[in-house]
Phi, psi and omega in degrees: 000330185292332176295323181289318176301322177295321176299311174306317177294331178290340182243026190281345184269334178214124177246114176231175180299319177297316185286333175291323171303312180298321180296321180295315179296315179302318186295320182290326174294314183290324181272356184055044184251149174274351178205156176203158185220127174230138173234135175226136174225138186197153168282145178235125186256135174236138178278129179233150174253134180294135189298324188268305181282334182081004182292137178271136174212164181265134177249133178254140179243138174272118179253139179226125173252130171230129179216147177222141176232140177226124179278143178294133176277145180261000000 
C-alpha cells in the first residue's frame, strides 16, 4: 500500500483528468498489475459572488473521479 500512497503524494498539488490518467498508469506499473481501479471523492470549493449584494461566499461541489485501466492480454 505504501507505493500507492507515494503515487498519490506525487500528484498532490494538481489533480486533473490528465494527471488522474497518469496516476492510473503509474499505479499499474509500480504495482506490476495488469489492471487497476482508483476512486476519489472530495469536496471542491469555488468562490461565488451573490448577484444582488455582491457578498463573496464559498460554494462546495462534491467531486468524484473514477478510473480503471486494463492492459491488453497477449
